[in-house]
C-alpha positions as CSV (number, residue, x, y, z in Angstrom):
1,M,37.9,38.7,-113.3
2,P,35.4,37.0,-110.9
3,V,34.6,38.9,-107.8
4,E,35.3,37.1,-104.6
5,K,32.6,37.0,-102.0
6,K,33.6,36.8,-98.4
7,L,31.8,34.5,-96.0
8,T,31.0,36.7,-93.0
9,G,29.5,36.0,-89.6
10,R,26.2,37.5,-90.8
11,H,26.0,35.0,-93.7
12,V,26.7,32.1,-91.3
13,L,24.0,33.4,-88.9
14,L,21.4,33.7,-91.7
15,M,22.2,30.2,-93.0
16,L,21.8,28.7,-89.5
17,L,18.6,30.6,-88.8
18,G,17.3,29.5,-92.2
19,F,18.2,25.9,-91.6
20,F,16.7,25.7,-88.2
21,G,13.6,27.7,-89.3
22,V,12.9,25.2,-92.0
23,M,13.4,22.3,-89.5
24,F,11.0,23.9,-87.0
25,V,8.3,24.5,-89.6
26,A,8.6,20.9,-91.0
27,N,8.4,19.4,-87.5
28,A,5.4,21.6,-86.6
29,I,3.6,20.4,-89.7
30,F,4.4,16.8,-88.9
31,V,3.2,17.2,-85.3
32,I,-0.1,18.9,-86.3
33,V,-0.8,16.2,-89.0
34,A,0.0,13.4,-86.5
35,V,-2.2,14.7,-83.7
36,R,-5.1,15.4,-86.1
37,S,-4.9,12.0,-87.7
38,Y,-4.6,9.9,-84.5
39,P,-5.2,11.8,-81.2
40,G,-4.1,8.7,-79.2
41,E,-7.6,7.7,-78.0
42,S,-9.1,4.5,-79.0
43,N,-12.5,5.3,-77.5
44,E,-14.4,8.5,-77.5
45,K,-14.3,10.3,-74.2
46,S,-12.0,7.6,-72.7
47,Y,-11.3,9.7,-69.6
48,F,-15.0,9.7,-68.6
49,Q,-15.2,6.0,-69.3
50,G,-12.3,5.5,-67.0
51,L,-14.1,7.3,-64.2
52,Q,-17.0,4.9,-64.5
53,Y,-14.7,1.8,-64.5
54,N,-15.6,0.6,-61.0
55,D,-19.4,0.8,-61.9
56,K,-18.8,-1.3,-64.9
57,L,-16.9,-3.9,-62.8
58,A,-19.8,-4.0,-60.3
59,A,-22.3,-4.5,-63.2
60,R,-20.3,-7.3,-64.7
61,T,-20.0,-9.0,-61.2
62,K,-23.8,-8.7,-60.8
63,Q,-24.3,-10.2,-64.3
64,K,-22.1,-13.2,-63.4
65,E,-24.0,-13.8,-60.2
66,L,-27.3,-13.9,-62.2
67,G,-25.8,-16.5,-64.5
68,W,-27.6,-15.3,-67.5
69,S,-26.3,-16.2,-71.0
70,A,-27.2,-14.7,-74.4
71,E,-26.9,-16.2,-77.8
72,I,-27.7,-14.9,-81.3
73,A,-30.3,-17.3,-82.5
74,N,-31.2,-15.9,-85.9
75,L,-29.2,-13.3,-87.8
76,T,-30.7,-11.8,-91.0
77,P,-29.8,-8.6,-92.8
78,T,-32.9,-6.9,-91.3
79,A,-33.3,-8.5,-87.9
80,V,-31.4,-10.1,-85.0
81,E,-32.9,-12.6,-82.7
82,V,-31.2,-13.0,-79.3
83,E,-32.1,-15.7,-76.8
84,I,-31.4,-14.9,-73.2
85,R,-31.5,-17.8,-70.7
86,S,-31.2,-18.0,-66.9
87,N,-28.6,-20.1,-65.1
88,S,-31.0,-23.0,-65.2
89,G,-31.2,-22.8,-69.0
90,A,-34.8,-21.6,-69.1
91,A,-35.7,-18.7,-71.5
92,L,-36.5,-15.4,-70.0
93,P,-39.8,-14.3,-71.5
94,G,-40.9,-10.7,-71.6
95,L,-37.4,-9.4,-71.2
96,V,-37.1,-5.9,-72.7
97,I,-33.8,-4.8,-74.2
């Protein structure tokens, strides 16, 4: 004759603890892998770049006031030639970049 096993409160508690333990471990693994693969930043040190945002806006405004324009004139696998012109269209000789 087969022996009947009774389901006790202890068995139910162990099953619940086991189930939720497996869920917590699986979720912890998913969170760790997600944060390591994509930390949420599109730029390195984005916080520090944000602190300098007003300085960048001022530099862009100054650049627009100068009216300079830049074009890539010659692009080869080993060199890049850039032409920078003033607002009148004249080339800016001796400009060091």
